[in-house]
C-alpha positions as CSV (number, residue, x, y, z in Angstrom):
1,M,-129.3,-118.3,-70.0
2,S,-126.4,-116.3,-71.3
3,E,-125.2,-119.2,-73.5
4,F,-128.7,-119.5,-75.0
5,I,-128.7,-115.8,-75.9
6,I,-125.2,-116.0,-77.4
7,Q,-126.3,-118.9,-79.6
8,I,-129.3,-117.0,-80.8
9,E,-127.2,-114.0,-81.7
10,K,-124.8,-116.2,-83.7
11,L,-127.6,-117.9,-85.5
12,L,-129.2,-114.5,-86.5
13,G,-125.8,-113.4,-87.8
14,A,-125.4,-116.7,-89.7
15,F,-128.7,-116.1,-91.5
16,A,-127.2,-113.0,-93.1
17,D,-124.5,-115.2,-94.6
18,P,-125.6,-116.4,-98.1
19,E,-123.4,-119.5,-97.8
20,Y,-125.2,-120.7,-94.8
21,R,-128.7,-119.4,-95.9
22,Y,-128.8,-121.5,-99.0
23,L,-127.7,-124.6,-97.0
24,L,-130.5,-124.0,-94.6
25,L,-133.2,-123.5,-97.2
26,E,-132.3,-126.4,-99.5
27,P,-133.8,-129.3,-97.5
28,L,-136.9,-127.2,-96.6
29,I,-137.9,-127.2,-100.2
30,S,-137.8,-131.0,-100.7
31,F,-139.3,-132.0,-97.4
32,G,-142.0,-129.2,-97.6
33,L,-143.1,-130.4,-101.0
34,L,-143.2,-134.0,-100.0
35,T,-145.2,-133.3,-96.8
36,G,-147.7,-131.1,-98.7
37,V,-148.3,-133.7,-101.4
38,I,-148.8,-136.5,-98.8
39,L,-151.3,-134.3,-96.8
40,L,-153.2,-133.3,-100.0
41,I,-153.6,-137.0,-101.0
42,A,-154.7,-137.9,-97.5
43,G,-157.2,-135.1,-97.4
44,F,-158.6,-136.0,-100.8
45,F,-159.3,-139.6,-99.7
46,A,-160.6,-138.6,-96.3
47,K,-162.7,-135.8,-97.8
48,A,-161.4,-133.3,-95.3
49,P,-161.5,-129.7,-96.8
50,R,-159.4,-128.2,-94.0
51,L,-156.6,-130.8,-94.4
52,Q,-156.6,-130.1,-98.2
53,S,-156.4,-126.4,-97.6
54,A,-153.5,-126.8,-95.2
55,A,-151.7,-129.1,-97.7
56,L,-152.0,-126.6,-100.5
57,V,-150.6,-123.8,-98.2
58,V,-147.6,-126.1,-97.4
59,I,-146.9,-126.8,-101.0
60,G,-147.1,-123.2,-102.1
61,A,-144.9,-122.0,-99.2
62,A,-142.3,-124.7,-100.0
63,A,-142.3,-123.8,-103.7
64,L,-141.8,-120.1,-102.8
65,L,-138.7,-121.0,-100.9
66,Q,-136.9,-121.7,-104.1
67,F,-136.6,-118.1,-105.0
68,P,-134.7,-116.9,-101.9
69,Y,-132.7,-120.1,-102.1
70,K,-131.7,-119.4,-105.7
71,D,-130.6,-115.8,-104.8
72,A,-128.6,-117.0,-101.8
73,R,-126.9,-119.6,-104.0
74,L,-125.9,-117.1,-106.6
75,A,-124.6,-114.8,-103.9
76,A,-122.5,-117.6,-102.4
77,K,-121.0,-118.7,-105.7
78,P,-118.1,-116.2,-106.0
79,R,-116.7,-117.0,-102.6
80,L,-117.0,-120.8,-103.1
81,E,-115.1,-120.5,-106.3
82,Q,-112.3,-118.6,-104.6
83,V,-112.0,-121.2,-101.9
84,Y,-112.0,-124.4,-104.1
85,K,-110.6,-123.2,-107.4
86,V,-107.1,-124.2,-106.4
87,E,-107.5,-127.3,-104.2
88,A,-110.6,-128.8,-105.9
89,P,-111.5,-127.3,-109.3
90,A,-114.0,-130.2,-109.9
91,R,-116.1,-129.0,-107.0
92,V,-116.3,-125.5,-108.5
93,S,-117.5,-126.8,-111.9
94,E,-120.0,-129.1,-110.2
95,F,-121.4,-126.2,-108.1
96,A,-121.7,-124.0,-111.2
97,R,-123.5,-126.7,-113.1
98,T,-125.9,-127.4,-110.3
99,T,-126.7,-123.7,-109.9
100,N,-127.5,-123.5,-113.6
101,E,-129.9,-126.4,-113.2
102,W,-131.7,-124.7,-110.3
103,I,-132.1,-121.6,-112.5
104,A,-133.4,-123.7,-115.4
105,N,-136.0,-125.5,-113.2
106,S,-137.4,-122.3,-111.8
107,W,-140.4,-122.5,-114.1
108,Q,-141.6,-125.7,-112.2
109,F,-141.8,-123.9,-108.9
110,K,-143.5,-120.8,-110.4
111,L,-146.1,-123.0,-112.0
112,L,-146.5,-125.0,-108.8
113,V,-147.2,-121.8,-106.8
114,L,-149.9,-120.7,-109.3
115,S,-151.5,-124.2,-109.3
116,A,-151.5,-124.5,-105.5
117,F,-153.1,-121.1,-104.9
118,G,-155.5,-121.6,-107.7
119,T,-156.7,-124.9,-106.3
120,L,-156.9,-123.3,-102.8
121,L,-159.2,-120.5,-104.2
122,I,-161.5,-122.8,-106.2
123,G,-161.5,-125.8,-103.9
124,V,-160.4,-129.4,-104.5
125,Q,-163.9,-131.1,-104.7
126,R,-166.0,-128.1,-105.8
127,N,-166.0,-128.7,-109.5
128,R,-163.9,-130.3,-112.3
129,I,-161.6,-127.4,-112.6
130,G,-160.7,-127.6,-108.9
131,F,-160.2,-131.4,-109.2
132,A,-158.0,-131.0,-112.3
133,L,-155.9,-128.3,-110.5
134,S,-155.4,-130.5,-107.5
135,V,-154.2,-133.3,-109.7
136,A,-151.8,-131.0,-111.5
137,T,-150.6,-129.7,-108.1
138,I,-149.8,-133.2,-107.0
139,A,-147.9,-134.0,-110.2
140,L,-145.9,-130.8,-110.2
141,G,-145.2,-131.1,-106.5
142,L,-143.7,-134.6,-107.0
143,L,-141.7,-133.5,-110.0
144,A,-140.3,-130.4,-108.2
145,A,-139.5,-132.5,-105.1
146,K,-137.6,-135.1,-107.2
147,N,-135.6,-132.4,-109.0
148,S,-134.7,-130.6,-105.7
149,M,-133.6,-133.9,-104.1
150,W,-131.5,-134.8,-107.1
151,L,-129.7,-131.5,-107.2
152,N,-129.1,-131.8,-103.4
153,Y,-127.6,-135.2,-104.1
154,Q,-125.2,-133.6,-106.7
155,D,-124.0,-131.1,-104.1
156,A,-123.5,-133.9,-101.6
157,L,-121.3,-135.8,-104.2
158,A,-119.2,-132.6,-104.7
159,Y,-118.6,-131.7,-101.0
160,H,-118.6,-134.9,-99.1
161,P,-115.7,-137.3,-99.6
162,N,-117.7,-140.4,-98.6
163,L,-120.0,-139.8,-101.6
164,K,-117.2,-139.0,-104.1
165,R,-117.6,-139.4,-107.8
166,H,-114.7,-137.2,-109.0
167,E,-111.3,-136.1,-108.0
168,A,-111.0,-134.6,-104.5
169,P,-108.0,-133.2,-102.5
170,I,-108.0,-136.2,-100.2
171,D,-107.7,-138.6,-103.2
172,R,-104.5,-136.8,-104.5
173,K,-102.9,-136.8,-101.0
174,T,-103.5,-140.5,-100.3
175,A,-103.1,-141.9,-103.8
176,G,-99.3,-142.4,-103.6
177,T,-98.9,-142.7,-99.9
178,V,-100.8,-146.0,-99.3
179,P,-98.1,-148.6,-98.6
180,P,-98.5,-152.1,-100.1
181,P,-99.6,-154.9,-97.8
182,D,-96.8,-156.2,-95.7
183,R,-96.1,-159.8,-96.6
184,G,-94.0,-160.3,-93.5
185,S,-96.8,-159.4,-91.1
186,K,-97.5,-161.3,-87.9
187,S,-100.3,-163.2,-89.6
188,D,-97.9,-164.7,-92.3
189,S,-94.9,-165.4,-90.0
190,P,-94.4,-169.0,-89.1
191,R,-95.5,-170.1,-85.7
192,P,-92.9,-171.2,-83.1
193,P,-92.8,-174.9,-82.4
194,A,-95.0,-176.1,-79.6
195,V,-93.3,-177.0,-76.3
196,R,-94.7,-179.8,-74.4
197,H,-94.6,-179.4,-70.6
198,P,-94.7,-182.3,-68.2
199,G,-98.2,-183.0,-67.0
200,T,-99.4,-183.7,-63.5
201,P,-98.5,-187.2,-62.4
202,V,-101.4,-189.6,-62.1
203,A,-101.2,-192.8,-60.1
204,Q,-101.7,-196.0,-62.2
205,P,-103.6,-199.0,-60.8
206,I,-101.5,-202.0,-59.7
207,A,-101.9,-205.1,-61.9
208,P,-103.0,-208.3,-60.1
209,S,-99.7,-210.1,-61.0
210,G,-97.7,-207.6,-59.0
211,R,-96.3,-205.8,-62.0
212,V,-96.4,-202.1,-62.2
213,E,-97.5,-200.5,-65.5
214,T,-95.2,-197.8,-66.8
215,P,-97.0,-194.4,-67.0
216,S,-98.0,-193.1,-70.4
217,F,-95.9,-189.9,-70.0
218,P,-92.8,-189.1,-68.1
219,T,-93.2,-187.8,-64.6
220,P,-90.9,-185.2,-63.0
221,Y,-90.5,-187.3,-59.8
222,P,-91.2,-190.9,-58.9
223,D,-94.5,-191.7,-57.4
224,P,-94.1,-193.7,-54.2
225,R,-97.5,-195.2,-54.7
226,G,-96.6,-196.6,-58.1
227,T,-93.8,-199.0,-56.8
228,V,-94.2,-202.2,-54.8
229,P,-91.1,-203.4,-52.7
230,A,-89.8,-206.8,-53.5
231,P,-90.6,-209.6,-50.9
232,P,-87.7,-210.4,-48.5
233,E,-85.6,-213.5,-49.1
234,T,-86.6,-216.6,-47.2
235,R,-83.9,-218.2,-45.1
236,A,-83.9,-221.5,-43.2
237,V,-84.3,-220.9,-39.5
238,P,-83.2,-223.8,-37.2
239,L,-85.7,-225.1,-34.6
240,L,-85.2,-223.7,-31.2
241,G,-84.6,-226.2,-28.2
242,K,-83.3,-229.0,-30.3
243,K,-79.6,-229.6,-30.7
244,P,-78.0,-232.2,-32.9
245,R,-77.1,-235.4,-31.0
246,Q,-73.5,-236.5,-31.1
247,V,-73.1,-240.3,-31.6
248,E,-70.0,-241.9,-30.4
249,P,-68.9,-245.1,-31.8
250,L,-69.1,-248.3,-29.6
251,P,-65.9,-249.7,-28.2
252,R,-64.6,-252.9,-29.7
253,F,-64.0,-255.9,-27.4
């Protein structure tokens, strides 16, 4: 609870700062005008007088926000110039030009306020004057919403580096420090030659003729199943139990 109270106190103190106040009011003008115009068109086709009245109030309130916004922007201008005149002079000139355009477009918001409250007093569908005022309110509301969003976009180009259109401090710092692409990076270096490791020995089938086929790749050790021993030599074995007979010559008479 204490943290919530501290945040509320800081927000109330920030509202007194014109630099924050104009940033807070700027999107409310654009979104308020667009919301009011959409509600007014929907109420016109739906023939809902209460919705039309609510839409006219939203349009008039959003148009009235332009006046405190312009005052806050003018109050914040000197400090912004002091902050950015050395590091980013282009931002100072862009902010001054956008501020002058807000002042030049003040007549649109003044006329829109008069048209919205005049339509609210007469009524949208009461007579031709009310209908004409409602059409003028829609046209002025779209024109003022477009101009406010365009000026907001110009401020975004000036103060956000990701939407840059002119020179910024980050451009000057990084313009000469970006190294060229390294041609000797890892992606361009030649690959080392591939080393072929001996594979797992696989037994080859024995051919019918008794010959052994040579494996298709060398094996780290001989496969005992891949060799066939040679048949033993055949020798003549004498018959057992039979001895050679000795023949003696006959005596002569």
